[in-house]
PDBQT receptor file of N, H, CA, C and O in Angstrom, charges set to zero:
ATOM      1  N   MET A   1     -16.325   4.043   2.508  1.00  0.00    +0.000 N 
ATOM      2  CA  MET A   1     -15.934   2.763   3.075  1.00  0.00    +0.000 C 
ATOM      3  C   MET A   1     -15.927   1.715   1.960  1.00  0.00    +0.000 C 
ATOM      4  O   MET A   1     -16.849   1.663   1.147  1.00  0.00    +0.000 OA
ATOM      5  N   PRO A   2     -14.885   0.879   1.926  1.00  0.00    +0.000 N 
ATOM      6  CA  PRO A   2     -14.811  -0.132   0.871  1.00  0.00    +0.000 C 
ATOM      7  C   PRO A   2     -15.906  -1.179   1.002  1.00  0.00    +0.000 C 
ATOM      8  O   PRO A   2     -16.357  -1.498   2.102  1.00  0.00    +0.000 OA
ATOM      9  N   ARG A   3     -16.316  -1.698  -0.125  1.00  0.00    +0.000 N 
ATOM     10  H   ARG A   3     -15.950  -1.438  -1.019  1.00  0.00    +0.000 HD
ATOM     11  CA  ARG A   3     -17.317  -2.769  -0.113  1.00  0.00    +0.000 C 
ATOM     12  C   ARG A   3     -16.690  -4.071   0.329  1.00  0.00    +0.000 C 
ATOM     13  O   ARG A   3     -15.518  -4.336   0.060  1.00  0.00    +0.000 OA
ATOM     14  N   MET A   4     -17.470  -4.872   1.002  1.00  0.00    +0.000 N 
ATOM     15  H   MET A   4     -18.422  -4.657   1.221  1.00  0.00    +0.000 HD
ATOM     16  CA  MET A   4     -17.015  -6.188   1.434  1.00  0.00    +0.000 C 
ATOM     17  C   MET A   4     -17.882  -7.239   0.763  1.00  0.00    +0.000 C 
ATOM     18  O   MET A   4     -19.090  -7.063   0.605  1.00  0.00    +0.000 OA
ATOM     19  N   MET A   5     -17.254  -8.321   0.377  1.00  0.00    +0.000 N 
ATOM     20  H   MET A   5     -16.272  -8.465   0.505  1.00  0.00    +0.000 HD
ATOM     21  CA  MET A   5     -18.000  -9.449  -0.153  1.00  0.00    +0.000 C 
ATOM     22  C   MET A   5     -18.366 -10.341   1.026  1.00  0.00    +0.000 C 
ATOM     23  O   MET A   5     -17.952 -10.071   2.153  1.00  0.00    +0.000 OA
ATOM     24  N   GLY A   6     -19.119 -11.377   0.788  1.00  0.00    +0.000 N 
ATOM     25  H   GLY A   6     -19.455 -11.596  -0.127  1.00  0.00    +0.000 HD
ATOM     26  CA  GLY A   6     -19.486 -12.302   1.849  1.00  0.00    +0.000 C 
ATOM     27  C   GLY A   6     -18.270 -12.810   2.601  1.00  0.00    +0.000 C 
ATOM     28  O   GLY A   6     -17.220 -13.039   2.001  1.00  0.00    +0.000 OA
ATOM     29  N   GLY A   7     -18.401 -12.987   3.908  1.00  0.00    +0.000 N 
ATOM     30  H   GLY A   7     -19.254 -12.800   4.396  1.00  0.00    +0.000 HD
ATOM     31  CA  GLY A   7     -17.293 -13.471   4.718  1.00  0.00    +0.000 C 
ATOM     32  C   GLY A   7     -16.291 -12.385   5.071  1.00  0.00    +0.000 C 
ATOM     33  O   GLY A   7     -15.169 -12.692   5.472  1.00  0.00    +0.000 OA
ATOM     34  N   ASN A   8     -16.674 -11.117   4.930  1.00  0.00    +0.000 N 
ATOM     35  H   ASN A   8     -17.586 -10.867   4.605  1.00  0.00    +0.000 HD
ATOM     36  CA  ASN A   8     -15.811  -9.980   5.259  1.00  0.00    +0.000 C 
ATOM     37  C   ASN A   8     -14.509  -9.960   4.464  1.00  0.00    +0.000 C 
ATOM     38  O   ASN A   8     -13.494  -9.474   4.963  1.00  0.00    +0.000 OA
ATOM     39  N   TYR A   9     -14.518 -10.464   3.265  1.00  0.00    +0.000 N 
ATOM     40  H   TYR A   9     -15.343 -10.859   2.859  1.00  0.00    +0.000 HD
ATOM     41  CA  TYR A   9     -13.346 -10.431   2.389  1.00  0.00    +0.000 C 
ATOM     42  C   TYR A   9     -13.428  -9.210   1.493  1.00  0.00    +0.000 C 
ATOM     43  O   TYR A   9     -14.439  -8.992   0.825  1.00  0.00    +0.000 OA
ATOM     44  N   ASP A  10     -12.380  -8.422   1.477  1.00  0.00    +0.000 N 
ATOM     45  H   ASP A  10     -11.559  -8.599   2.019  1.00  0.00    +0.000 HD
ATOM     46  CA  ASP A  10     -12.317  -7.250   0.610  1.00  0.00    +0.000 C 
ATOM     47  C   ASP A  10     -11.389  -7.576  -0.560  1.00  0.00    +0.000 C 
ATOM     48  O   ASP A  10     -10.179  -7.690  -0.362  1.00  0.00    +0.000 OA
ATOM     49  N   PRO A  11     -11.922  -7.728  -1.766  1.00  0.00    +0.000 N 
ATOM     50  CA  PRO A  11     -11.100  -8.125  -2.911  1.00  0.00    +0.000 C 
ATOM     51  C   PRO A  11     -10.084  -7.065  -3.332  1.00  0.00    +0.000 C 
ATOM     52  O   PRO A  11      -9.199  -7.346  -4.140  1.00  0.00    +0.000 OA
ATOM     53  N   CYS A  12     -10.200  -5.861  -2.798  1.00  0.00    +0.000 N 
ATOM     54  H   CYS A  12     -10.918  -5.632  -2.142  1.00  0.00    +0.000 HD
ATOM     55  CA  CYS A  12      -9.291  -4.782  -3.192  1.00  0.00    +0.000 C 
ATOM     56  C   CYS A  12      -8.167  -4.548  -2.186  1.00  0.00    +0.000 C 
ATOM     57  O   CYS A  12      -7.435  -3.567  -2.310  1.00  0.00    +0.000 OA
ATOM     58  N   VAL A  13      -8.013  -5.423  -1.197  1.00  0.00    +0.000 N 
ATOM     59  H   VAL A  13      -8.608  -6.221  -1.096  1.00  0.00    +0.000 HD
ATOM     60  CA  VAL A  13      -7.008  -5.191  -0.157  1.00  0.00    +0.000 C 
ATOM     61  C   VAL A  13      -5.609  -5.060  -0.748  1.00  0.00    +0.000 C 
ATOM     62  O   VAL A  13      -4.816  -4.270  -0.236  1.00  0.00    +0.000 OA
ATOM     63  N   ASP A  14      -5.276  -5.788  -1.785  1.00  0.00    +0.000 N 
ATOM     64  H   ASP A  14      -5.920  -6.430  -2.201  1.00  0.00    +0.000 HD
ATOM     65  CA  ASP A  14      -3.959  -5.653  -2.417  1.00  0.00    +0.000 C 
ATOM     66  C   ASP A  14      -3.778  -4.267  -3.024  1.00  0.00    +0.000 C 
ATOM     67  O   ASP A  14      -2.685  -3.704  -2.971  1.00  0.00    +0.000 OA
ATOM     68  N   ASP A  15      -4.844  -3.716  -3.600  1.00  0.00    +0.000 N 
ATOM     69  H   ASP A  15      -5.732  -4.174  -3.643  1.00  0.00    +0.000 HD
ATOM     70  CA  ASP A  15      -4.765  -2.371  -4.174  1.00  0.00    +0.000 C 
ATOM     71  C   ASP A  15      -4.511  -1.333  -3.091  1.00  0.00    +0.000 C 
ATOM     72  O   ASP A  15      -3.724  -0.407  -3.291  1.00  0.00    +0.000 OA
ATOM     73  N   TYR A  16      -5.172  -1.480  -1.940  1.00  0.00    +0.000 N 
ATOM     74  H   TYR A  16      -5.810  -2.232  -1.778  1.00  0.00    +0.000 HD
ATOM     75  CA  TYR A  16      -4.984  -0.539  -0.833  1.00  0.00    +0.000 C 
ATOM     76  C   TYR A  16      -3.553  -0.616  -0.312  1.00  0.00    +0.000 C 
ATOM     77  O   TYR A  16      -2.926   0.414  -0.065  1.00  0.00    +0.000 OA
ATOM     78  N   ALA A  17      -3.037  -1.824  -0.143  1.00  0.00    +0.000 N 
ATOM     79  H   ALA A  17      -3.546  -2.661  -0.343  1.00  0.00    +0.000 HD
ATOM     80  CA  ALA A  17      -1.672  -1.996   0.361  1.00  0.00    +0.000 C 
ATOM     81  C   ALA A  17      -0.663  -1.423  -0.632  1.00  0.00    +0.000 C 
ATOM     82  O   ALA A  17       0.290  -0.755  -0.231  1.00  0.00    +0.000 OA
ATOM     83  N   HIS A  18      -0.866  -1.678  -1.912  1.00  0.00    +0.000 N 
ATOM     84  H   HIS A  18      -1.640  -2.221  -2.237  1.00  0.00    +0.000 HD
ATOM     85  CA  HIS A  18       0.032  -1.159  -2.949  1.00  0.00    +0.000 C 
ATOM     86  C   HIS A  18       0.066   0.367  -2.896  1.00  0.00    +0.000 C 
ATOM     87  O   HIS A  18       1.140   0.966  -2.924  1.00  0.00    +0.000 OA
ATOM     88  N   ALA A  19      -1.094   0.988  -2.820  1.00  0.00    +0.000 N 
ATOM     89  H   ALA A  19      -1.967   0.501  -2.797  1.00  0.00    +0.000 HD
ATOM     90  CA  ALA A  19      -1.161   2.449  -2.765  1.00  0.00    +0.000 C 
ATOM     91  C   ALA A  19      -0.502   2.981  -1.490  1.00  0.00    +0.000 C 
ATOM     92  O   ALA A  19       0.202   3.990  -1.529  1.00  0.00    +0.000 OA
ATOM     93  N   PHE A  20      -0.728   2.306  -0.370  1.00  0.00    +0.000 N 
ATOM     94  H   PHE A  20      -1.300   1.487  -0.339  1.00  0.00    +0.000 HD
ATOM     95  CA  PHE A  20      -0.177   2.750   0.911  1.00  0.00    +0.000 C 
ATOM     96  C   PHE A  20       1.347   2.683   0.913  1.00  0.00    +0.000 C 
ATOM     97  O   PHE A  20       2.005   3.660   1.269  1.00  0.00    +0.000 OA
ATOM     98  N   TYR A  21       1.916   1.544   0.520  1.00  0.00    +0.000 N 
ATOM     99  H   TYR A  21       1.381   0.750   0.231  1.00  0.00    +0.000 HD
ATOM    100  CA  TYR A  21       3.368   1.372   0.580  1.00  0.00    +0.000 C 
ATOM    101  C   TYR A  21       4.109   2.173  -0.481  1.00  0.00    +0.000 C 
ATOM    102  O   TYR A  21       5.328   2.318  -0.390  1.00  0.00    +0.000 OA
ATOM    103  N   ASN A  22       3.424   2.689  -1.465  1.00  0.00    +0.000 N 
ATOM    104  H   ASN A  22       2.434   2.571  -1.538  1.00  0.00    +0.000 HD
ATOM    105  CA  ASN A  22       4.062   3.529  -2.472  1.00  0.00    +0.000 C 
ATOM    106  C   ASN A  22       3.960   5.016  -2.154  1.00  0.00    +0.000 C 
ATOM    107  O   ASN A  22       4.396   5.846  -2.951  1.00  0.00    +0.000 OA
ATOM    108  N   ARG A  23       3.388   5.367  -0.999  1.00  0.00    +0.000 N 
ATOM    109  H   ARG A  23       3.033   4.692  -0.351  1.00  0.00    +0.000 HD
ATOM    110  CA  ARG A  23       3.319   6.771  -0.588  1.00  0.00    +0.000 C 
ATOM    111  C   ARG A  23       4.694   7.212  -0.089  1.00  0.00    +0.000 C 
ATOM    112  O   ARG A  23       5.333   6.486   0.672  1.00  0.00    +0.000 OA
ATOM    113  N   PRO A  24       5.158   8.394  -0.509  1.00  0.00    +0.000 N 
ATOM    114  CA  PRO A  24       6.493   8.858  -0.102  1.00  0.00    +0.000 C 
ATOM    115  C   PRO A  24       6.694   8.902   1.409  1.00  0.00    +0.000 C 
ATOM    116  O   PRO A  24       7.752   8.506   1.898  1.00  0.00    +0.000 OA
ATOM    117  N   GLU A  25       5.705   9.374   2.154  1.00  0.00    +0.000 N 
ATOM    118  H   GLU A  25       4.846   9.696   1.757  1.00  0.00    +0.000 HD
ATOM    119  CA  GLU A  25       5.870   9.494   3.603  1.00  0.00    +0.000 C 
ATOM    120  C   GLU A  25       5.932   8.131   4.293  1.00  0.00    +0.000 C 
ATOM    121  O   GLU A  25       6.580   7.990   5.331  1.00  0.00    +0.000 OA
ATOM    122  N   VAL A  26       5.265   7.133   3.726  1.00  0.00    +0.000 N 
ATOM    123  H   VAL A  26       4.738   7.247   2.884  1.00  0.00    +0.000 HD
ATOM    124  CA  VAL A  26       5.315   5.782   4.291  1.00  0.00    +0.000 C 
ATOM    125  C   VAL A  26       6.687   5.174   4.031  1.00  0.00    +0.000 C 
ATOM    126  O   VAL A  26       7.285   4.591   4.935  1.00  0.00    +0.000 OA
ATOM    127  N   GLN A  27       7.192   5.303   2.811  1.00  0.00    +0.000 N 
ATOM    128  H   GLN A  27       6.706   5.777   2.076  1.00  0.00    +0.000 HD
ATOM    129  CA  GLN A  27       8.515   4.765   2.504  1.00  0.00    +0.000 C 
ATOM    130  C   GLN A  27       9.593   5.442   3.348  1.00  0.00    +0.000 C 
ATOM    131  O   GLN A  27      10.541   4.792   3.789  1.00  0.00    +0.000 OA
ATOM    132  N   LYS A  28       9.449   6.734   3.568  1.00  0.00    +0.000 N 
ATOM    133  H   LYS A  28       8.679   7.263   3.210  1.00  0.00    +0.000 HD
ATOM    134  CA  LYS A  28      10.424   7.440   4.397  1.00  0.00    +0.000 C 
ATOM    135  C   LYS A  28      10.343   6.958   5.843  1.00  0.00    +0.000 C 
ATOM    136  O   LYS A  28      11.377   6.753   6.478  1.00  0.00    +0.000 OA
ATOM    137  N   ALA A  29       9.135   6.773   6.372  1.00  0.00    +0.000 N 
ATOM    138  H   ALA A  29       8.295   6.940   5.855  1.00  0.00    +0.000 HD
ATOM    139  CA  ALA A  29       8.957   6.301   7.748  1.00  0.00    +0.000 C 
ATOM    140  C   ALA A  29       9.514   4.895   7.937  1.00  0.00    +0.000 C 
ATOM    141  O   ALA A  29      10.005   4.561   9.015  1.00  0.00    +0.000 OA
ATOM    142  N   LEU A  30       9.441   4.072   6.898  1.00  0.00    +0.000 N 
ATOM    143  H   LEU A  30       9.043   4.343   6.022  1.00  0.00    +0.000 HD
ATOM    144  CA  LEU A  30       9.967   2.705   6.964  1.00  0.00    +0.000 C 
ATOM    145  C   LEU A  30      11.461   2.642   6.623  1.00  0.00    +0.000 C 
ATOM    146  O   LEU A  30      12.052   1.563   6.586  1.00  0.00    +0.000 OA
ATOM    147  N   HIS A  31      12.062   3.812   6.376  1.00  0.00    +0.000 N 
ATOM    148  H   HIS A  31      11.582   4.688   6.406  1.00  0.00    +0.000 HD
ATOM    149  CA  HIS A  31      13.467   3.907   5.980  1.00  0.00    +0.000 C 
ATOM    150  C   HIS A  31      13.739   3.100   4.707  1.00  0.00    +0.000 C 
ATOM    151  O   HIS A  31      14.823   2.543   4.529  1.00  0.00    +0.000 OA
ATOM    152  N   ALA A  32      12.742   3.049   3.831  1.00  0.00    +0.000 N 
ATOM    153  H   ALA A  32      11.862   3.501   3.975  1.00  0.00    +0.000 HD
ATOM    154  CA  ALA A  32      12.883   2.352   2.554  1.00  0.00    +0.000 C 
ATOM    155  C   ALA A  32      13.376   3.305   1.466  1.00  0.00    +0.000 C 
ATOM    156  O   ALA A  32      13.904   2.869   0.443  1.00  0.00    +0.000 OA
ATOM    157  N   SER A  33      13.200   4.596   1.690  1.00  0.00    +0.000 N 
ATOM    158  H   SER A  33      12.771   4.950   2.521  1.00  0.00    +0.000 HD
ATOM    159  CA  SER A  33      13.694   5.594   0.745  1.00  0.00    +0.000 C 
ATOM    160  C   SER A  33      13.894   6.896   1.502  1.00  0.00    +0.000 C 
ATOM    161  O   SER A  33      13.585   6.993   2.690  1.00  0.00    +0.000 OA
ATOM    162  N   ASP A  34      14.410   7.882   0.808  1.00  0.00    +0.000 N 
ATOM    163  H   ASP A  34      14.662   7.803  -0.157  1.00  0.00    +0.000 HD
ATOM    164  CA  ASP A  34      14.624   9.189   1.431  1.00  0.00    +0.000 C 
ATOM    165  C   ASP A  34      13.419  10.108   1.248  1.00  0.00    +0.000 C 
ATOM    166  O   ASP A  34      13.484  11.285   1.603  1.00  0.00    +0.000 OA
ATOM    167  N   GLY A  35      12.329   9.591   0.704  1.00  0.00    +0.000 N 
ATOM    168  H   GLY A  35      12.277   8.635   0.416  1.00  0.00    +0.000 HD
ATOM    169  CA  GLY A  35      11.135  10.394   0.466  1.00  0.00    +0.000 C 
ATOM    170  C   GLY A  35      11.127  11.043  -0.904  1.00  0.00    +0.000 C 
ATOM    171  O   GLY A  35      10.106  11.583  -1.327  1.00  0.00    +0.000 OA
ATOM    172  N   VAL A  36      12.254  10.996  -1.604  1.00  0.00    +0.000 N 
ATOM    173  H   VAL A  36      13.084  10.557  -1.260  1.00  0.00    +0.000 HD
ATOM    174  CA  VAL A  36      12.358  11.572  -2.946  1.00  0.00    +0.000 C 
ATOM    175  C   VAL A  36      12.569  10.469  -3.974  1.00  0.00    +0.000 C 
ATOM    176  O   VAL A  36      11.857  10.403  -4.976  1.00  0.00    +0.000 OA
ATOM    177  N   ASN A  37      13.541   9.609  -3.727  1.00  0.00    +0.000 N 
ATOM    178  H   ASN A  37      14.120   9.662  -2.913  1.00  0.00    +0.000 HD
ATOM    179  CA  ASN A  37      13.846   8.494  -4.623  1.00  0.00    +0.000 C 
ATOM    180  C   ASN A  37      13.048   7.282  -4.162  1.00  0.00    +0.000 C 
ATOM    181  O   ASN A  37      13.510   6.493  -3.337  1.00  0.00    +0.000 OA
ATOM    182  N   LEU A  38      11.857   7.148  -4.700  1.00  0.00    +0.000 N 
ATOM    183  H   LEU A  38      11.482   7.789  -5.370  1.00  0.00    +0.000 HD
ATOM    184  CA  LEU A  38      10.933   6.117  -4.231  1.00  0.00    +0.000 C 
ATOM    185  C   LEU A  38      11.226   4.753  -4.828  1.00  0.00    +0.000 C 
ATOM    186  O   LEU A  38      11.730   4.638  -5.946  1.00  0.00    +0.000 OA
ATOM    187  N   LYS A  39      10.906   3.735  -4.070  1.00  0.00    +0.000 N 
ATOM    188  H   LYS A  39      10.497   3.828  -3.162  1.00  0.00    +0.000 HD
ATOM    189  CA  LYS A  39      10.992   2.352  -4.526  1.00  0.00    +0.000 C 
ATOM    190  C   LYS A  39       9.631   1.973  -5.104  1.00  0.00    +0.000 C 
ATOM    191  O   LYS A  39       8.609   2.505  -4.670  1.00  0.00    +0.000 OA
ATOM    192  N   GLY A  40       9.605   1.085  -6.052  1.00  0.00    +0.000 N 
ATOM    193  H   GLY A  40      10.436   0.653  -6.404  1.00  0.00    +0.000 HD
ATOM    194  CA  GLY A  40       8.345   0.605  -6.615  1.00  0.00    +0.000 C 
ATOM    195  C   GLY A  40       7.891  -0.648  -5.880  1.00  0.00    +0.000 C 
ATOM    196  O   GLY A  40       8.317  -1.753  -6.217  1.00  0.00    +0.000 OA
ATOM    197  N   TRP A  41       7.033  -0.486  -4.882  1.00  0.00    +0.000 N 
ATOM    198  H   TRP A  41       6.688   0.412  -4.608  1.00  0.00    +0.000 HD
ATOM    199  CA  TRP A  41       6.556  -1.620  -4.100  1.00  0.00    +0.000 C 
ATOM    200  C   TRP A  41       5.418  -2.312  -4.823  1.00  0.00    +0.000 C 
ATOM    201  O   TRP A  41       4.585  -1.668  -5.460  1.00  0.00    +0.000 OA
ATOM    202  N   SER A  42       5.393  -3.628  -4.719  1.00  0.00    +0.000 N 
ATOM    203  H   SER A  42       6.069  -4.152  -4.201  1.00  0.00    +0.000 HD
ATOM    204  CA  SER A  42       4.277  -4.400  -5.266  1.00  0.00    +0.000 C 
ATOM    205  C   SER A  42       3.948  -5.528  -4.301  1.00  0.00    +0.000 C 
ATOM    206  O   SER A  42       4.778  -5.919  -3.480  1.00  0.00    +0.000 OA
ATOM    207  N   ILE A  43       2.757  -6.037  -4.405  1.00  0.00    +0.000 N 
ATOM    208  H   ILE A  43       2.083  -5.719  -5.072  1.00  0.00    +0.000 HD
ATOM    209  CA  ILE A  43       2.297  -7.123  -3.552  1.00  0.00    +0.000 C 
ATOM    210  C   ILE A  43       2.653  -8.441  -4.230  1.00  0.00    +0.000 C 
ATOM    211  O   ILE A  43       2.335  -8.643  -5.401  1.00  0.00    +0.000 OA
ATOM    212  N   CYS A  44       3.302  -9.324  -3.509  1.00  0.00    +0.000 N 
ATOM    213  H   CYS A  44       3.561  -9.160  -2.558  1.00  0.00    +0.000 HD
ATOM    214  CA  CYS A  44       3.721 -10.624  -4.054  1.00  0.00    +0.000 C 
ATOM    215  C   CYS A  44       2.535 -11.552  -4.215  1.00  0.00    +0.000 C 
ATOM    216  O   CYS A  44       2.697 -12.689  -4.659  1.00  0.00    +0.000 OA
TER     217      CYS A  44
């Protein structure tokens, strides 16, 4: 389980989102790619 800082803030949430949206099966489910030609997602 990820560590939380005071106030239930997780400083690594951007890292988790980046890893999640760059997974081939997630991009395919979102119709963002065909599961082979992946897009490079980043958090703004």
